[in-house]
Each structure stands twice: as C-alpha cells, then as structure tokens.
A tleap script that builds the chain and sets N, CA, C and O, in Angstrom:
source leaprc.protein.ff14SB
mol = sequence {
  NMET TYR SER THR LYS VAL LYS ASP LEU MET
  THR ARG GLU ILE VAL THR VAL ASP LEU ASN
  ASP SER ILE GLU ARG VAL ALA LEU LEU MET
  VAL GLU ASN LYS ILE GLY SER ILE LEU VAL
  TYR GLU ASP ASN GLU VAL PHE GLY ILE ILE
  THR LYS ARG ASP ILE LEU GLU ARG VAL ILE
  LEU ASP CYS GLN ASP PRO CYS LYS ILE LYS
  ALA LYS ASP VAL ALA THR LYS ASN LEU ILE
  ILE ILE SER SER GLY GLU THR ILE ASN ASP
  VAL LEU SER LEU MET TYR LYS HIE LYS VAL
  LYS ARG ILE LEU VAL LYS ASN LEU ASP ASP
  SER LYS LEU VAL GLY ILE ILE THR THR HIE
  ASP LEU VAL ALA ALA TYR ASN SER LEU GLU
  CARG
}
set mol.1.N position { -0.220 -32.968 31.597 }
set mol.1.CA position { 0.894 -32.206 31.070 }
set mol.1.C position { 2.224 -32.668 31.684 }
set mol.1.O position { 3.244 -32.669 30.995 }
set mol.2.N position { 2.232 -33.053 32.947 }
set mol.2.CA position { 3.482 -33.421 33.616 }
set mol.2.C position { 4.135 -34.653 33.009 }
set mol.2.O position { 5.348 -34.829 33.123 }
set mol.3.N position { 3.348 -35.505 32.366 }
set mol.3.CA position { 3.910 -36.707 31.754 }
set mol.3.C position { 4.311 -36.492 30.289 }
set mol.3.O position { 4.849 -37.398 29.653 }
set mol.4.N position { 4.051 -35.299 29.761 }
set mol.4.CA position { 4.451 -34.960 28.402 }
set mol.4.C position { 5.968 -35.040 28.285 }
set mol.4.O position { 6.692 -34.664 29.207 }
set mol.5.N position { 6.434 -35.526 27.163 }
set mol.5.CA position { 7.873 -35.669 26.938 }
set mol.5.C position { 8.508 -34.321 26.574 }
set mol.5.O position { 7.878 -33.470 25.946 }
set mol.6.N position { 9.744 -34.152 26.977 }
set mol.6.CA position { 10.505 -32.934 26.700 }
set mol.6.C position { 10.533 -32.655 25.205 }
set mol.6.O position { 10.370 -31.510 24.783 }
set mol.7.N position { 10.738 -33.691 24.402 }
set mol.7.CA position { 10.857 -33.519 22.944 }
set mol.7.C position { 9.606 -32.916 22.326 }
set mol.7.O position { 9.668 -32.343 21.238 }
set mol.8.N position { 8.464 -33.039 23.009 }
set mol.8.CA position { 7.217 -32.509 22.475 }
set mol.8.C position { 7.016 -31.020 22.761 }
set mol.8.O position { 6.156 -30.389 22.147 }
set mol.9.N position { 7.783 -30.460 23.668 }
set mol.9.CA position { 7.624 -29.047 24.029 }
set mol.9.C position { 8.866 -28.194 23.794 }
set mol.9.O position { 8.779 -26.966 23.781 }
set mol.10.N position { 10.007 -28.826 23.610 }
set mol.10.CA position { 11.259 -28.074 23.522 }
set mol.10.C position { 11.316 -27.209 22.271 }
set mol.10.O position { 10.595 -27.440 21.301 }
set mol.11.N position { 12.180 -26.219 22.316 }
set mol.11.CA position { 12.486 -25.379 21.159 }
set mol.11.C position { 13.653 -26.026 20.432 }
set mol.11.O position { 14.701 -26.281 21.025 }
set mol.12.N position { 13.470 -26.285 19.157 }
set mol.12.CA position { 14.495 -26.983 18.383 }
set mol.12.C position { 15.515 -26.022 17.744 }
set mol.12.O position { 16.668 -26.391 17.520 }
set mol.13.N position { 15.080 -24.803 17.458 }
set mol.13.CA position { 15.972 -23.828 16.837 }
set mol.13.C position { 16.768 -23.129 17.933 }
set mol.13.O position { 16.202 -22.438 18.780 }
set mol.14.N position { 18.076 -23.313 17.911 }
set mol.14.CA position { 18.945 -22.726 18.922 }
set mol.14.C position { 19.868 -21.719 18.246 }
set mol.14.O position { 20.534 -22.030 17.258 }
set mol.15.N position { 19.895 -20.517 18.791 }
set mol.15.CA position { 20.792 -19.484 18.277 }
set mol.15.C position { 22.135 -19.635 18.983 }
set mol.15.O position { 22.191 -19.805 20.201 }
set mol.16.N position { 23.207 -19.572 18.212 }
set mol.16.CA position { 24.541 -19.802 18.774 }
set mol.16.C position { 25.519 -18.700 18.352 }
set mol.16.O position { 25.304 -17.984 17.374 }
set mol.17.N position { 26.585 -18.597 19.121 }
set mol.17.CA position { 27.703 -17.721 18.791 }
set mol.17.C position { 28.995 -18.486 19.044 }
set mol.17.O position { 29.006 -19.530 19.696 }
set mol.18.N position { 30.070 -17.941 18.516 }
set mol.18.CA position { 31.408 -18.485 18.766 }
set mol.18.C position { 31.932 -17.901 20.072 }
set mol.18.O position { 31.548 -16.795 20.451 }
set mol.19.N position { 32.789 -18.616 20.751 }
set mol.19.CA position { 33.278 -18.135 22.042 }
set mol.19.C position { 34.051 -16.830 21.949 }
set mol.19.O position { 34.220 -16.154 22.964 }
set mol.20.N position { 34.523 -16.456 20.772 }
set mol.20.CA position { 35.252 -15.192 20.616 }
set mol.20.C position { 34.385 -14.046 20.106 }
set mol.20.O position { 34.888 -12.942 19.895 }
set mol.21.N position { 33.089 -14.289 19.904 }
set mol.21.CA position { 32.185 -13.204 19.513 }
set mol.21.C position { 32.017 -12.234 20.676 }
set mol.21.O position { 32.124 -12.620 21.840 }
set mol.22.N position { 31.757 -10.985 20.354 }
set mol.22.CA position { 31.592 -9.959 21.389 }
set mol.22.C position { 30.211 -10.078 22.051 }
set mol.22.O position { 29.269 -10.632 21.484 }
set mol.23.N position { 30.133 -9.549 23.243 }
set mol.23.CA position { 28.844 -9.507 23.940 }
set mol.23.C position { 27.884 -8.583 23.210 }
set mol.23.O position { 26.670 -8.776 23.279 }
set mol.24.N position { 28.404 -7.587 22.516 }
set mol.24.CA position { 27.539 -6.738 21.694 }
set mol.24.C position { 26.803 -7.597 20.662 }
set mol.24.O position { 25.595 -7.447 20.476 }
set mol.25.N position { 27.529 -8.492 19.996 }
set mol.25.CA position { 26.902 -9.390 18.999 }
set mol.25.C position { 25.883 -10.301 19.667 }
set mol.25.O position { 24.796 -10.518 19.130 }
set mol.26.N position { 26.225 -10.834 20.832 }
set mol.26.CA position { 25.309 -11.702 21.580 }
set mol.26.C position { 24.010 -10.957 21.874 }
set mol.26.O position { 22.919 -11.479 21.645 }
set mol.27.N position { 24.136 -9.732 22.383 }
set mol.27.CA position { 22.954 -8.937 22.726 }
set mol.27.C position { 22.118 -8.617 21.484 }
set mol.27.O position { 20.889 -8.675 21.531 }
set mol.28.N position { 22.778 -8.284 20.384 }
set mol.28.CA position { 22.048 -8.000 19.138 }
set mol.28.C position { 21.265 -9.224 18.664 }
set mol.28.O position { 20.120 -9.098 18.230 }
set mol.29.N position { 21.875 -10.397 18.745 }
set mol.29.CA position { 21.190 -11.632 18.338 }
set mol.29.C position { 20.003 -11.934 19.255 }
set mol.29.O position { 18.962 -12.402 18.793 }
set mol.30.N position { 20.159 -11.670 20.537 }
set mol.30.CA position { 19.046 -11.880 21.469 }
set mol.30.C position { 17.868 -10.981 21.104 }
set mol.30.O position { 16.719 -11.424 21.095 }
set mol.31.N position { 18.160 -9.720 20.804 }
set mol.31.CA position { 17.099 -8.775 20.442 }
set mol.31.C position { 16.460 -9.170 19.116 }
set mol.31.O position { 15.234 -9.217 19.009 }
set mol.32.N position { 17.279 -9.455 18.106 }
set mol.32.CA position { 16.768 -9.827 16.783 }
set mol.32.C position { 15.881 -11.065 16.827 }
set mol.32.O position { 14.874 -11.137 16.121 }
set mol.33.N position { 16.256 -12.044 17.660 }
set mol.33.CA position { 15.534 -13.314 17.718 }
set mol.33.C position { 14.502 -13.376 18.850 }
set mol.33.O position { 13.802 -14.376 19.013 }
set mol.34.N position { 14.421 -12.288 19.630 }
set mol.34.CA position { 13.469 -12.205 20.749 }
set mol.34.C position { 13.630 -13.398 21.696 }
set mol.34.O position { 12.673 -14.101 22.020 }
set mol.35.N position { 14.889 -13.596 22.129 }
set mol.35.CA position { 15.208 -14.709 23.020 }
set mol.35.C position { 16.001 -14.206 24.220 }
set mol.35.O position { 16.541 -13.100 24.200 }
set mol.36.N position { 16.066 -15.017 25.251 }
set mol.36.CA position { 16.749 -14.630 26.474 }
set mol.36.C position { 18.065 -15.344 26.715 }
set mol.36.O position { 18.710 -15.130 27.741 }
set mol.37.N position { 18.469 -16.197 25.772 }
set mol.37.CA position { 19.740 -16.904 25.953 }
set mol.37.C position { 20.299 -17.342 24.604 }
set mol.37.O position { 19.579 -17.503 23.619 }
set mol.38.N position { 21.621 -17.528 24.606 }
set mol.38.CA position { 22.335 -17.962 23.409 }
set mol.38.C position { 23.402 -18.963 23.834 }
set mol.38.O position { 24.078 -18.778 24.846 }
set mol.39.N position { 23.541 -20.017 23.053 }
set mol.39.CA position { 24.592 -20.998 23.332 }
set mol.39.C position { 25.908 -20.545 22.717 }
set mol.39.O position { 25.941 -19.993 21.617 }
set mol.40.N position { 26.971 -20.784 23.436 }
set mol.40.CA position { 28.311 -20.435 22.980 }
set mol.40.C position { 29.011 -21.725 22.572 }
set mol.40.O position { 29.054 -22.694 23.331 }
set mol.41.N position { 29.561 -21.720 21.354 }
set mol.41.CA position { 30.223 -22.908 20.820 }
set mol.41.C position { 31.713 -22.683 20.639 }
set mol.41.O position { 32.171 -21.570 20.379 }
set mol.42.N position { 32.462 -23.780 20.784 }
set mol.42.CA position { 33.880 -23.814 20.475 }
set mol.42.C position { 34.127 -25.087 19.679 }
set mol.42.O position { 33.925 -26.191 20.185 }
set mol.43.N position { 34.563 -24.934 18.437 }
set mol.43.CA position { 34.851 -26.091 17.582 }
set mol.43.C position { 33.705 -27.102 17.550 }
set mol.43.O position { 33.920 -28.292 17.783 }
set mol.44.N position { 32.513 -26.641 17.268 }
set mol.44.CA position { 31.310 -27.472 17.139 }
set mol.44.C position { 30.889 -28.179 18.427 }
set mol.44.O position { 30.110 -29.131 18.383 }
set mol.45.N position { 31.391 -27.726 19.559 }
set mol.45.CA position { 31.002 -28.264 20.862 }
set mol.45.C position { 30.458 -27.130 21.721 }
set mol.45.O position { 30.950 -26.004 21.664 }
set mol.46.N position { 29.441 -27.436 22.513 }
set mol.46.CA position { 28.879 -26.423 23.402 }
set mol.46.C position { 29.911 -26.055 24.468 }
set mol.46.O position { 30.426 -26.913 25.184 }
set mol.47.N position { 30.192 -24.772 24.549 }
set mol.47.CA position { 31.133 -24.239 25.540 }
set mol.47.C position { 30.375 -23.734 26.769 }
set mol.47.O position { 30.830 -23.890 27.902 }
set mol.48.N position { 29.203 -23.120 26.521 }
set mol.48.CA position { 28.415 -22.565 27.618 }
set mol.48.C position { 27.160 -21.883 27.105 }
set mol.48.O position { 26.789 -22.020 25.939 }
set mol.49.N position { 26.516 -21.147 27.999 }
set mol.49.CA position { 25.299 -20.425 27.663 }
set mol.49.C position { 25.401 -19.019 28.252 }
set mol.49.O position { 25.963 -18.813 29.328 }
set mol.50.N position { 24.842 -18.065 27.516 }
set mol.50.CA position { 24.770 -16.692 28.007 }
set mol.50.C position { 23.306 -16.282 28.050 }
set mol.50.O position { 22.573 -16.444 27.074 }
set mol.51.N position { 22.894 -15.754 29.182 }
set mol.51.CA position { 21.535 -15.247 29.349 }
set mol.51.C position { 21.574 -13.725 29.461 }
set mol.51.O position { 22.635 -13.130 29.650 }
set mol.52.N position { 20.403 -13.108 29.343 }
set mol.52.CA position { 20.316 -11.661 29.531 }
set mol.52.C position { 20.833 -11.282 30.920 }
set mol.52.O position { 21.501 -10.262 31.089 }
set mol.53.N position { 20.519 -12.102 31.888 }
set mol.53.CA position { 20.968 -11.835 33.252 }
set mol.53.C position { 22.496 -11.875 33.351 }
set mol.53.O position { 23.093 -11.059 34.053 }
set mol.54.N position { 23.123 -12.813 32.656 }
set mol.54.CA position { 24.589 -12.880 32.641 }
set mol.54.C position { 25.178 -11.573 32.112 }
set mol.54.O position { 26.144 -11.049 32.669 }
set mol.55.N position { 24.594 -11.052 31.038 }
set mol.55.CA position { 25.081 -9.798 30.457 }
set mol.55.C position { 24.902 -8.654 31.455 }
set mol.55.O position { 25.798 -7.830 31.636 }
set mol.56.N position { 23.767 -8.616 32.080 }
set mol.56.CA position { 23.503 -7.560 33.054 }
set mol.56.C position { 24.485 -7.615 34.223 }
set mol.56.O position { 25.089 -6.606 34.586 }
set mol.57.N position { 24.636 -8.807 34.809 }
set mol.57.CA position { 25.469 -8.941 36.004 }
set mol.57.C position { 26.966 -8.907 35.717 }
set mol.57.O position { 27.727 -8.311 36.479 }
set mol.58.N position { 27.401 -9.546 34.617 }
set mol.58.CA position { 28.838 -9.708 34.376 }
set mol.58.C position { 29.447 -8.659 33.443 }
set mol.58.O position { 30.668 -8.541 33.342 }
set mol.59.N position { 28.586 -7.900 32.765 }
set mol.59.CA position { 29.104 -6.887 31.848 }
set mol.59.C position { 28.639 -5.496 32.275 }
set mol.59.O position { 29.455 -4.636 32.605 }
set mol.60.N position { 27.348 -5.285 32.268 }
set mol.60.CA position { 26.803 -3.954 32.547 }
set mol.60.C position { 27.114 -3.493 33.966 }
set mol.60.O position { 27.638 -2.394 34.153 }
set mol.61.N position { 26.804 -4.304 34.960 }
set mol.61.CA position { 27.030 -3.898 36.341 }
set mol.61.C position { 28.507 -3.813 36.701 }
set mol.61.O position { 28.867 -3.153 37.675 }
set mol.62.N position { 29.364 -4.468 35.932 }
set mol.62.CA position { 30.815 -4.363 36.130 }
set mol.62.C position { 31.426 -3.257 35.269 }
set mol.62.O position { 32.646 -3.106 35.205 }
set mol.63.N position { 30.552 -2.483 34.604 }
set mol.63.CA position { 30.986 -1.367 33.739 }
set mol.63.C position { 31.976 -1.822 32.668 }
set mol.63.O position { 32.940 -1.118 32.366 }
set mol.64.N position { 31.731 -3.011 32.093 }
set mol.64.CA position { 32.575 -3.542 31.028 }
set mol.64.C position { 32.035 -3.085 29.671 }
set mol.64.O position { 30.840 -2.818 29.540 }
set mol.65.N position { 32.886 -2.995 28.687 }
set mol.65.CA position { 32.493 -2.605 27.338 }
set mol.65.C position { 32.023 -3.843 26.579 }
set mol.65.O position { 32.828 -4.732 26.301 }
set mol.66.N position { 30.725 -3.919 26.236 }
set mol.66.CA position { 30.203 -5.112 25.535 }
set mol.66.C position { 30.829 -5.337 24.161 }
set mol.66.O position { 30.727 -6.432 23.607 }
set mol.67.N position { 31.471 -4.318 23.612 }
set mol.67.CA position { 32.146 -4.474 22.318 }
set mol.67.C position { 33.499 -5.164 22.477 }
set mol.67.O position { 34.032 -5.728 21.521 }
set mol.68.N position { 34.047 -5.114 23.689 }
set mol.68.CA position { 35.378 -5.686 23.931 }
set mol.68.C position { 35.334 -7.020 24.678 }
set mol.68.O position { 36.262 -7.820 24.561 }
set mol.69.N position { 34.289 -7.268 25.430 }
set mol.69.CA position { 34.171 -8.506 26.211 }
set mol.69.C position { 33.721 -9.636 25.289 }
set mol.69.O position { 32.807 -9.467 24.483 }
set mol.70.N position { 34.366 -10.774 25.417 }
set mol.70.CA position { 34.071 -11.948 24.576 }
set mol.70.C position { 33.039 -12.851 25.242 }
set mol.70.O position { 32.891 -12.858 26.464 }
set mol.71.N position { 32.338 -13.602 24.421 }
set mol.71.CA position { 31.323 -14.545 24.909 }
set mol.71.C position { 31.922 -15.527 25.906 }
set mol.71.O position { 31.275 -15.871 26.895 }
set mol.72.N position { 33.136 -15.978 25.664 }
set mol.72.CA position { 33.775 -16.956 26.546 }
set mol.72.C position { 33.982 -16.417 27.951 }
set mol.72.O position { 34.060 -17.191 28.905 }
set mol.73.N position { 34.072 -15.087 28.094 }
set mol.73.CA position { 34.301 -14.484 29.395 }
set mol.73.C position { 33.023 -14.316 30.216 }
set mol.73.O position { 33.087 -14.042 31.414 }
set mol.74.N position { 31.880 -14.478 29.587 }
set mol.74.CA position { 30.593 -14.256 30.247 }
set mol.74.C position { 29.782 -15.551 30.371 }
set mol.74.O position { 28.927 -15.669 31.249 }
set mol.75.N position { 30.047 -16.501 29.507 }
set mol.75.CA position { 29.250 -17.727 29.435 }
set mol.75.C position { 29.293 -18.532 30.731 }
set mol.75.O position { 30.331 -18.642 31.383 }
set mol.76.N position { 28.143 -19.086 31.081 }
set mol.76.CA position { 28.052 -20.039 32.180 }
set mol.76.C position { 28.413 -21.400 31.611 }
set mol.76.O position { 27.849 -21.831 30.606 }
set mol.77.N position { 29.356 -22.075 32.258 }
set mol.77.CA position { 29.864 -23.332 31.716 }
set mol.77.C position { 29.208 -24.569 32.336 }
set mol.77.O position { 29.215 -25.637 31.724 }
set mol.78.N position { 28.653 -24.446 33.517 }
set mol.78.CA position { 27.992 -25.590 34.159 }
set mol.78.C position { 26.575 -25.706 33.625 }
set mol.78.O position { 25.644 -25.104 34.159 }
set mol.79.N position { 26.426 -26.480 32.578 }
set mol.79.CA position { 25.137 -26.591 31.893 }
set mol.79.C position { 24.281 -27.704 32.489 }
set mol.79.O position { 24.773 -28.775 32.842 }
set mol.80.N position { 23.003 -27.420 32.588 }
set mol.80.CA position { 22.037 -28.417 33.036 }
set mol.80.C position { 21.449 -29.039 31.774 }
set mol.80.O position { 20.970 -28.331 30.889 }
set mol.81.N position { 21.488 -30.361 31.698 }
set mol.81.CA position { 21.074 -31.076 30.486 }
set mol.81.C position { 20.080 -32.168 30.855 }
set mol.81.O position { 20.191 -32.813 31.898 }
set mol.82.N position { 19.102 -32.357 29.965 }
set mol.82.CA position { 18.107 -33.405 30.154 }
set mol.82.C position { 17.951 -34.166 28.839 }
set mol.82.O position { 18.229 -33.627 27.768 }
set mol.83.N position { 17.516 -35.390 28.921 }
set mol.83.CA position { 17.262 -36.199 27.732 }
set mol.83.C position { 15.907 -35.831 27.136 }
set mol.83.O position { 14.973 -35.490 27.861 }
set mol.84.N position { 15.810 -35.902 25.827 }
set mol.84.CA position { 14.563 -35.565 25.134 }
set mol.84.C position { 13.411 -36.494 25.514 }
set mol.84.O position { 12.245 -36.144 25.327 }
set mol.85.N position { 13.728 -37.662 26.039 }
set mol.85.CA position { 12.691 -38.621 26.419 }
set mol.85.C position { 12.158 -38.447 27.829 }
set mol.85.O position { 11.194 -39.109 28.212 }
set mol.86.N position { 12.774 -37.562 28.609 }
set mol.86.CA position { 12.301 -37.314 29.977 }
set mol.86.C position { 10.988 -36.543 29.946 }
set mol.86.O position { 10.556 -36.081 28.890 }
set mol.87.N position { 10.360 -36.407 31.103 }
set mol.87.CA position { 9.053 -35.751 31.180 }
set mol.87.C position { 9.173 -34.301 31.645 }
set mol.87.O position { 10.217 -33.870 32.134 }
set mol.88.N position { 8.090 -33.573 31.479 }
set mol.88.CA position { 8.016 -32.190 31.940 }
set mol.88.C position { 8.164 -32.143 33.457 }
set mol.88.O position { 8.731 -31.190 33.993 }
set mol.89.N position { 7.673 -33.136 34.138 }
set mol.89.CA position { 7.861 -33.206 35.586 }
set mol.89.C position { 9.360 -33.230 35.931 }
set mol.89.O position { 9.791 -32.588 36.889 }
set mol.90.N position { 10.137 -33.967 35.153 }
set mol.90.CA position { 11.588 -34.018 35.348 }
set mol.90.C position { 12.219 -32.642 35.097 }
set mol.90.O position { 13.116 -32.221 35.827 }
set mol.91.N position { 11.745 -31.954 34.065 }
set mol.91.CA position { 12.246 -30.613 33.747 }
set mol.91.C position { 11.979 -29.666 34.914 }
set mol.91.O position { 12.871 -28.943 35.358 }
set mol.92.N position { 10.750 -29.682 35.398 }
set mol.92.CA position { 10.384 -28.790 36.505 }
set mol.92.C position { 11.231 -29.067 37.743 }
set mol.92.O position { 11.653 -28.139 38.432 }
set mol.93.N position { 11.475 -30.326 38.019 }
set mol.93.CA position { 12.309 -30.683 39.167 }
set mol.93.C position { 13.733 -30.150 39.011 }
set mol.93.O position { 14.305 -29.608 39.957 }
set mol.94.N position { 14.303 -30.305 37.810 }
set mol.94.CA position { 15.658 -29.800 37.556 }
set mol.94.C position { 15.723 -28.276 37.632 }
set mol.94.O position { 16.660 -27.712 38.198 }
set mol.95.N position { 14.721 -27.619 37.057 }
set mol.95.CA position { 14.695 -26.158 37.097 }
set mol.95.C position { 14.639 -25.662 38.542 }
set mol.95.O position { 15.348 -24.727 38.914 }
set mol.96.N position { 13.806 -26.284 39.333 }
set mol.96.CA position { 13.685 -25.893 40.731 }
set mol.96.C position { 14.975 -26.181 41.506 }
set mol.96.O position { 15.462 -25.334 42.255 }
set mol.97.N position { 15.509 -27.366 41.318 }
set mol.97.CA position { 16.715 -27.776 42.042 }
set mol.97.C position { 17.912 -26.874 41.739 }
set mol.97.O position { 18.664 -26.506 42.641 }
set mol.98.N position { 18.082 -26.521 40.458 }
set mol.98.CA position { 19.248 -25.746 40.041 }
set mol.98.C position { 18.974 -24.250 39.886 }
set mol.98.O position { 19.865 -23.467 39.558 }
set mol.99.N position { 17.703 -23.871 40.134 }
set mol.99.CA position { 17.306 -22.458 40.028 }
set mol.99.C position { 17.629 -21.885 38.651 }
set mol.99.O position { 18.253 -20.830 38.543 }
set mol.100.N position { 17.206 -22.582 37.603 }
set mol.100.CA position { 17.426 -22.147 36.227 }
set mol.100.C position { 16.097 -22.068 35.486 }
set mol.100.O position { 15.097 -22.654 35.901 }
set mol.101.N position { 16.112 -21.332 34.385 }
set mol.101.CA position { 14.924 -21.170 33.554 }
set mol.101.C position { 15.061 -21.846 32.201 }
set mol.101.O position { 14.125 -21.864 31.402 }
set mol.102.N position { 16.258 -22.409 31.953 }
set mol.102.CA position { 16.543 -23.035 30.668 }
set mol.102.C position { 17.339 -24.317 30.896 }
set mol.102.O position { 18.248 -24.366 31.725 }
set mol.103.N position { 16.977 -25.349 30.142 }
set mol.103.CA position { 17.707 -26.620 30.228 }
set mol.103.C position { 17.965 -27.106 28.806 }
set mol.103.O position { 17.057 -27.142 27.975 }
set mol.104.N position { 19.206 -27.477 28.541 }
set mol.104.CA position { 19.552 -28.022 27.230 }
set mol.104.C position { 19.004 -29.431 27.108 }
set mol.104.O position { 18.909 -30.165 28.092 }
set mol.105.N position { 18.645 -29.798 25.884 }
set mol.105.CA position { 18.058 -31.113 25.632 }
set mol.105.C position { 18.965 -31.891 24.685 }
set mol.105.O position { 19.330 -31.412 23.611 }
set mol.106.N position { 19.319 -33.097 25.109 }
set mol.106.CA position { 20.125 -33.977 24.270 }
set mol.106.C position { 19.302 -35.189 23.860 }
set mol.106.O position { 18.380 -35.606 24.560 }
set mol.107.N position { 19.656 -35.735 22.722 }
set mol.107.CA position { 19.011 -36.931 22.195 }
set mol.107.C position { 19.417 -38.126 23.054 }
set mol.107.O position { 20.587 -38.275 23.405 }
set mol.108.N position { 18.474 -38.952 23.383 }
set mol.108.CA position { 18.718 -40.129 24.212 }
set mol.108.C position { 19.691 -41.099 23.555 }
set mol.108.O position { 20.535 -41.689 24.230 }
set mol.109.N position { 19.574 -41.266 22.245 }
set mol.109.CA position { 20.365 -42.268 21.530 }
set mol.109.C position { 21.839 -41.904 21.366 }
set mol.109.O position { 22.719 -42.730 21.607 }
set mol.110.N position { 22.103 -40.656 20.951 }
set mol.110.CA position { 23.484 -40.305 20.615 }
set mol.110.C position { 24.039 -39.122 21.413 }
set mol.110.O position { 25.142 -38.652 21.133 }
set mol.111.N position { 23.303 -38.651 22.377 }
set mol.111.CA position { 23.715 -37.519 23.226 }
set mol.111.C position { 23.969 -36.237 22.440 }
set mol.111.O position { 24.670 -35.346 22.919 }
set mol.112.N position { 23.404 -36.137 21.234 }
set mol.112.CA position { 23.532 -34.932 20.427 }
set mol.112.C position { 22.561 -33.875 20.945 }
set mol.112.O position { 21.427 -34.195 21.299 }
set mol.113.N position { 23.001 -32.619 20.991 }
set mol.113.CA position { 22.141 -31.520 21.404 }
set mol.113.C position { 21.038 -31.334 20.366 }
set mol.113.O position { 21.316 -31.149 19.181 }
set mol.114.N position { 19.784 -31.385 20.820 }
set mol.114.CA position { 18.654 -31.293 19.887 }
set mol.114.C position { 17.717 -30.130 20.187 }
set mol.114.O position { 16.794 -29.871 19.415 }
set mol.115.N position { 17.938 -29.421 21.299 }
set mol.115.CA position { 17.065 -28.300 21.599 }
set mol.115.C position { 17.311 -27.728 22.977 }
set mol.115.O position { 18.295 -28.038 23.648 }
set mol.116.N position { 16.379 -26.881 23.371 }
set mol.116.CA position { 16.402 -26.257 24.686 }
set mol.116.C position { 14.955 -26.149 25.162 }
set mol.116.O position { 14.048 -25.908 24.367 }
set mol.117.N position { 14.754 -26.327 26.438 }
set mol.117.CA position { 13.414 -26.156 26.990 }
set mol.117.C position { 13.491 -25.060 28.044 }
set mol.117.O position { 14.367 -25.068 28.909 }
set mol.118.N position { 12.565 -24.126 27.956 }
set mol.118.CA position { 12.583 -22.962 28.830 }
set mol.118.C position { 11.257 -22.826 29.571 }
set mol.118.O position { 10.273 -23.494 29.255 }
set mol.119.N position { 11.260 -21.953 30.552 }
set mol.119.CA position { 10.004 -21.681 31.262 }
set mol.119.C position { 8.970 -21.130 30.285 }
set mol.119.O position { 7.773 -21.370 30.448 }
set mol.120.N position { 9.419 -20.402 29.282 }
set mol.120.CA position { 8.488 -19.884 28.268 }
set mol.120.C position { 7.784 -21.034 27.538 }
set mol.120.O position { 6.580 -20.968 27.290 }
set mol.121.N position { 8.531 -22.078 27.198 }
set mol.121.CA position { 7.945 -23.253 26.539 }
set mol.121.C position { 6.882 -23.898 27.432 }
set mol.121.O position { 5.825 -24.314 26.955 }
set mol.122.N position { 7.173 -23.976 28.723 }
set mol.122.CA position { 6.244 -24.600 29.672 }
set mol.122.C position { 4.976 -23.773 29.841 }
set mol.122.O position { 3.874 -24.319 29.895 }
set mol.123.N position { 5.133 -22.469 29.924 }
set mol.123.CA position { 3.962 -21.590 30.065 }
set mol.123.C position { 3.120 -21.633 28.795 }
set mol.123.O position { 1.892 -21.667 28.872 }
set mol.124.N position { 3.757 -21.631 27.640 }
set mol.124.CA position { 3.031 -21.720 26.372 }
set mol.124.C position { 2.225 -23.009 26.293 }
set mol.124.O position { 1.079 -22.994 25.843 }
set mol.125.N position { 2.808 -24.120 26.722 }
set mol.125.CA position { 2.106 -25.403 26.704 }
set mol.125.C position { 0.932 -25.384 27.668 }
set mol.125.O position { -0.155 -25.859 27.337 }
set mol.126.N position { 1.140 -24.849 28.834 }
set mol.126.CA position { 0.052 -24.755 29.818 }
set mol.126.C position { -1.078 -23.865 29.287 }
set mol.126.O position { -2.258 -24.185 29.431 }
set mol.127.N position { -0.695 -22.751 28.678 }
set mol.127.CA position { -1.671 -21.828 28.126 }
set mol.127.C position { -2.506 -22.482 27.039 }
set mol.127.O position { -3.708 -22.233 26.948 }
set mol.128.N position { -1.883 -23.318 26.210 }
set mol.128.CA position { -2.633 -23.989 25.132 }
set mol.128.C position { -3.616 -25.006 25.700 }
set mol.128.O position { -4.650 -25.268 25.087 }
set mol.129.N position { -3.312 -25.582 26.859 }
set mol.129.CA position { -4.235 -26.503 27.519 }
set mol.129.C position { -5.471 -25.785 28.035 }
set mol.129.O position { -6.567 -26.347 28.036 }
set mol.130.N position { -5.300 -24.568 28.465 }
set mol.130.CA position { -6.393 -23.768 29.022 }
set mol.130.C position { -7.398 -23.371 27.946 }
set mol.130.O position { -8.565 -23.124 28.249 }
set mol.131.N position { -6.958 -23.308 26.707 }
set mol.131.CA position { -7.846 -22.871 25.619 }
set mol.131.C position { -8.564 -24.053 25.118 }
set mol.131.O position { -9.373 -23.940 24.197 }
savepdb mol mol.pdb
quit
C-alpha cells in the first residue's frame, strides 16, 4: 500500500466556495456533502482551505457570527501540496511533518489541482485491503 500512487487513492471531486461566501454557507456545504473541508477560490485560483476545526476555533470559539464572517477570513492559506505521482508513503510523511489530515493534489505535468487526499481516503484504502 505504501508504494501506491496518490492519484489512485485521492478524492477527485472537490467542493469549493468563493472567498466572499459566508461561513454559514461553508458549514452547510460541509454538512450536505458529508465532508470536513472546503477549498476557497479567488478568480479560479485556490486561495485556501477551511476545515471544520477552523470554523470551530476561528468562528465559534471567538463568538463570531457565521452569517457575517467570510471564507477569506477563516481560510488557512499555507497549503500543503503533493504531486499525483507521489506515493502514499510520501503523503503519510507530509501529513506527519505538517500535522495535517488533508493534502491537495496537483498534476505532475501542468501543476493543475486534480484532487485532495485525506486520512479518510487512506483508512478506506487500508480497510479494502483487509477484506
């Protein structure tokens, strides 16, 4: 499994919002899609990522109104990115090093964003091996 390529396990469907969308909209999309993170875009470029934890720490615990706070104000901008041709071992190393559960995946050839790989993807792959 460790030599499996990222492109073989990553999630290709990425839910996105605009940087001016409200955190209420972000949270609704997370619930509707049963996901823990959403990418924030500005003019067709990735601006950042918002996780459930970001909403909890930066909105709820700060007693902010999720209807008034914008995605751009909560998004994490320092994104961890890996090439689709790298291995799961590389993903695990990056996740451990940066203490993250999600890594964006770019195409090796053109650096275009092609997916995201999460701890959920890794556990699902491991679980399928056990069966």
